[in-house]
N, C-alpha and C positions, 0 to 999 in steps of 0.2 A: 705748858706742854713744851715750850722750848728747852727745857734741861733735859728733855728726853730723845733718844734717837728716834722712838715712834711713839704714836699716840696709844696703838694696839698693837701686842705682839701677841701673835697664837701658836700656841705648842702643838702642832700636829695638825696634819692636813687631809685627813678623813672627811668622811660627809659633813661633820659637826665643824669640825676647824677650817675647812676650806669655805663653806659657806657663812661662819663667823667672819672669816676674814675679808670676802668679798662684801657681805654685809656692812661691815664696819668703815670700808674703803668708799661704799654708794653714799654713806651717809657723811663723808667729807673727812673722816679720820685717816691720819697717815697711819698705815697698817703694814704688817711683815706677818709673815707665817713661815716658822722653823720647821722642818722635816728632813729627816738623815736619808729616806729612800732615795732611790733613783728617779722614781715618779711620783709625781702626786697622786692624792685620793685615798691613802692609807690601806687598810687591810680590805676594806668593802670594796674598792675598785680594782684593786691589784691581786689580791688572794682571797676573795670572799664572794660578795654579792654577785659581782658582774662575772667573774669566769665560772661561778657556779650555774649561772641562769644558763650562760653559753653552752655549757654541756648538757643540761637539764633540755633545753630546748635541741641539741643536735642528736641527743639519743631518744629522745622522743620520735624524731624524724626518722631517725634508723628503725627504731622499733615499729612504726606505724608502715614502714616499705616491708619491713623483713616479716614481722610476726603480727600486725596490728590490723585495722579494720577497714584497710585502703581496698581489697577484695571487696568488701560489702558492697560498697558504691562503683564496682567496675572497673577500679584500678588495678590491674594486674603486674605484678613485680616479679621478675625471676632474675637468679642471680646476684642477690642484694649482697653488697660486700660492706664492710667497717673499714674505712681508711684513718684510723684513729689519730694519725700524725697531722692529716688535713682538718680533723675536727679540734685537735690541739690548737694549730695554726689560727683556726676561724677564732677560737676564744683568744689568743694571743691578740689578735688583730683587734677584736672588740676592746680589751684590756688599754691597748696602746693608743685607738682612738679616742676613748672617754678621760684617760689620765691626760692625753694630751690636750685635750679640750678645758679641762681646769687649768693647766698653764696658760692656754690662750686667754681664759678669763680672769688670771690672775695678771696678764699684761694688760688687757683691755681694761680692768679696773684699777690699774697701778699699785698692784699687792706687790709688795718684795718678798721674795722667795729664799730664805735664808737656809741654805745646804748644809744641814746638819743637824745633830740631835741638841736639844737644848737643856741645859743643866741650871737650875737655882743658883746665882751667886746671894742674892738677896731679893726682895721682894718686887722690885723693879729693875732687876739684872739678870741677864741669864747669859751664860758662855755658849756660844755656837762655834763649832769649828776653831777652837782656840780664841775666838775675839771675843769680847764683851758688848753686850746689846743691851741696850735701856730700853723702857717702855712705860709710859704712865699706869696701862692696864694689860695683864698679862692674862691670856685666858688659857687653861689647862685643856687640851682636846685631845688627850694621848689615845684614847680608846681602850681596847681589850685585846688579851692575848688569850691562847687557847689555855685551858684549866688540864693539868698535867694529871695523869693517874699515878699514884705513889707506888712507885717499885717497877714502873714500866717506861721504857726508855725509847723515845721517840727518835727515830732517826731517819728523815725525809730522804735522804741522799741514796741509803741502801733501799728503800721503797718496800720494806717488809713491816715495819710497825711504824704508822704513819698520823699524822694529823689532817685538819682539813686541806692545810696548805699541800702536803705531800699527796692526798688524795685526788687533788685536782691535777697533778701533772705526772701520774704513772705512766709509763711507756708501753704498757699491754695491758688487756684486760686480763684481770685475775683470775685464776680458775675458781678459788672460795675467798670471799671476802668476809671477814669477821667485823662487824661495826658495834663499838663499845659505846653505848648509848642510844636510846629512841627518841631522842629531840629532833629538834629543826635538821641541824645540821647532818645529823647521822642516816635521816631518813633521805634528805635531799640527795646526799653524795651516795647512799646506797643504791637509791632508786636508778641514778646515773649508770652505776655499774652493773645493775641487774639488766637494764634493757641493753644493755652494750654485751652481754653474754655471762656475766659471772653469777655464780650462785653465791647467795648474800644471806648472813646469818646476823640476826640483830641482837645484842644482848642487851637487856635494859632492867635494872634493879628495881624499878618500881612495878605495879601489876599491871599497868597500861602506859601506851605510847603519849607522845606529847605533853609532858606535864605544863600545867597552867591553863589548858585549853578547857572548853566545856568538855563536861562528862560524856555526853552523847558524841560528840567529835572525836574524842578518843577511843570509844568504844568500836565507832563505825571505822576509825582509822586502822584497828588492828584487823578488821575483817577485810577492808581492800588491801591492805599490803599482803596479807596471806594469799589472797586473790590474783595480785601479781607475781607471787612467788617467792616472797620473803620468807625465811624461816624466821618467826619468832621467839625468842627463849624470854619470857618476862620473869618478874620476880625473879631474876637471877642475878648473882653477882660475880665479876671476874676477879680471881684470886691471884693468877700470877699470868703472865705473856712470855715466852722464852722464843728466842730466833735463833736459827741455826739453818746453815745451807740454804739460805734463801728461801726457808719457810718458817711457820711460826706454828707454836703450841700454846692454845689458849685453856687454861684451866677455870672451870667455873662451878658454881654451886649454888643450891636456893639462897634467896637473899635472907630468908630465916634460918639457915642453916640446915647441912643436910649432906648426902653424899655427893663427893667431887664427881665430875667428868671432864675429859679433855677434847678440844676440838681444834683440828688441823686447819690451819689457813696459808695462804698464799701472800695475803695482804691481811693486815690489823688494822682497822682504822678507829683512834682513840679521839671521841665526840662526845665528849662529858659535860661541855659547857665552855663559857669564857669567864676570863677574871679582869678585873680593873690592870689596866697596865700604867706604872708609875714607876717602873724600874728607870735609876738613873737620871731623874728628874732634881734630885737634892731637896727634896721636901723637907727635911730636917732643917736646911740652911734657912728656911723661912719660918720654922716653926707651925707648918701644917702637919698635922696627923691623919691617917686614915682611920677608919672605923673597923672593925670585926671583920668585915667582908672586905676591905682592902679599898673600900671607895671613898672619895672624896665628898664631906657633905657640903652642901650649901643652903643659902636661903631660897626663897622662891625666885628672886632674881637672879639666882646662879652665882651669886658672892660667896665666898669662901670665909672663912675666920680671919684670913689675912687681909688686909685693905689693898685694895689694887689687884686681887688674883680673884680670877673668877674661874668656874668650871663647868663642862657640858659633857654631856653624850655618855659613853660607856663606863667613864670613870666616876659617874656620880649615880646615886640609887636611881632605879626603875628598869624598864626594860633594856637590854641591847639591842635597839635596833637603828638602823641607818636613817630612817625617817623621823625618829625620834631627835637624835642629834643634830640634825639640819633643822628641825625646828627650834631646837634649842640655841643652836648657832646664831639664826636671826634673831631670838629673843636677847641673847646676851650682849649682841652687838647693840640694838636699839638700846638696851639699859645703859650701856656704857655711853650711849650717844646723849641720854637724857632723857629718851623716849619711854613708852612702857611697852616692854617685849613679854610677851604672856605665852607661856604653853600649857593646853588643858590637858594634863597628863592622865584624864579620865577617859580621854579618848583618842586613844593610840591604837592605829589596827595592827595586828600581827597576821603573817601569810606565812604557810610553807608553800615552797613553790614545786610540789611534786606533781603528779598526774593522776586523779584531780588534785587541785590545789586545798589547802584548808585555810581558812581565815576567821578570824573573829575581833571584836572591837567592844569594849566595855566589860560587864559584868558577865562571868558566866553563871549558870543556873543554880550551882551548889551556893555562891557567894551571894547570889541575890536573894535567895531563900532566906538567908539569916538575916536580912536588913529590910526587907520589905515584903508585904503580900503582892504575889506577882500572877500574871497570867502569860502563859507561853502558847506562841503560833508554831506550828511547823510545817512545812510543805516540802514533799519528796522531788528532787531533780526529775524522778523517771516520769512524774505527771506534768514536766514543763515541755511543752512544744518543740522548742530548738534544741534541747539536752536530748530528747527523746527522737527528732530527725538526724541530729549528729550522731547518733548512738552513744551518748554521753550518760547513763542513766543513774551513775553512783552518786550519791549526796544527798544533801538537804540544806534547807534555809530555816533557821530557828531566831525568830525574834523574842525575847524576852522585855516585857513590860510591867511597870507599875499598876497593879490592878485599881488602885485608887484613883490614880492621875492619868494614867493610859501612856506616860511618858515612857520612852524606848530606854531600857536599862543596857541592854548587851542584844549583838546580834551574831549569828555564828553560822558558818557557810562551809558546806564540801561542795564544789563544783569546780568542772575544767578552769572556770573564770573567776573563782572567788575571790583573788587577789583584786580583780577591777570590780567585782560586785561590791566589795566590801566597803568601798568608798562612798558610795551612796549611803550605806548606814553610818559611816564615822560622821559625814555632813547632815544627816537628819540628827543623830545625838548632839552635835556641835549646836543646832538651833534649838535643841531642847523639843523636837519633834515627838507627837504621840505615834503610837501605832496606825491609829488613824488617819492620820495625814499621810503616811506611808501607803495605805491601804486605798487612798481616795485620790493618790497621785498617778496621772496616766502613764504607764510605762509600754513603750514600743513594743509591737508584734510582729514578728516571734523572736525575743530576746531570753535568754537566761535571767536578764535581771526581772522579768516577771515573776520569777520565784520568789523574790523580795516582797512585792507586791503582795502576793498570795500567801505568803507565811504573816505577814500583817494582818491580812483580813482573817487568818486563821487564829489570832489573837482575839477577836471578838466573835470567833465561831462561825465564820461564814466564807471559808474559802470557796473559789467557783470550781476549779478544775480537780476538786478531790473529794 
């Protein structure tokens, strides 16, 4: 190790990168992390997970006060006004606190922050801010960037055709927002601006929202978002977007082909997904190729084909989720240190942080049917005492189990607290639990989580409250 500047050098300080760096340092390895942003935390903390949640929460509070259920509980509010600048300021405060927290953790754990973007010179050397830095082990954790829509030029500064970064920083509520893409990012940000007063139209190429989620969840999602006032144009493709005089014209037609129509919008959000970010890394210099999807392939220990080079997070195959990257960050550091770092990629929960939230872990019913004989238990939130009392009736819990062994294969939830409730399901699946294990575990009353217990009981045909 003495021949190198560092034992471990992590490229990228997002959820995977900063966690890998901190864990490596905790294990006694001399560690550095290279990142060219002005603040640590990557996309997630700076222009992704964290600022979007701040706006989701703020917009929910506004909606409750201006248009929501507060009056049902005797809380009468008049003259409710939106101060968008204050809301955006609170978002910025949350980002500043959390990114600053990572900087504090780097100092606490003696992780060196190399301020600049790293480019490989060879398998053990990178160039950062014109200086060569060497390391025995280099971890690529550069995350992902927005997927562009061919022929559509995003310009966040102008604020007419924007990506997710631009949609988090609009200086006024658009009269009409057109969201291209009915996935997680599009629905979360579309929900924010709808609650704040915008007319929102979501254009999705597929016939249902939320690709990759369970079929029942996708069907229910369309009903819920329509009820909330989002206009959905499913099985529809965008053929062009033109901006002029501070407005945009979106041309659409059926995905299968057909007559075109146009939509006039104040803002167009392009949210068709994300792609691995490897630009400027100089992978050619170390002979590391990417696959057809632009991903870096690794073995189960996160080693690439180049000795001493590892990769985690959005740049490798698997769901592009911050918590997946974090777990991989811990695992790769432990593997480098000679321990056994493992991530169970079969149990990675996913959450859509709208209201209600949509969450799932494990197999969808559609996939499970092709692999196992299954039993399915489902319990509606409208029959859950806490949800009913809170006037939060939308959604359900669905438990999918192997009919022979009763082992839980997947859990899908729509509820206001689905993102929190799914943790119980993930833990149960990590321990190989059966639906009976969940059904006979005492759950506090009255809580939303009781719906998980009841859905597990429904697998065996005996829910109490339905």
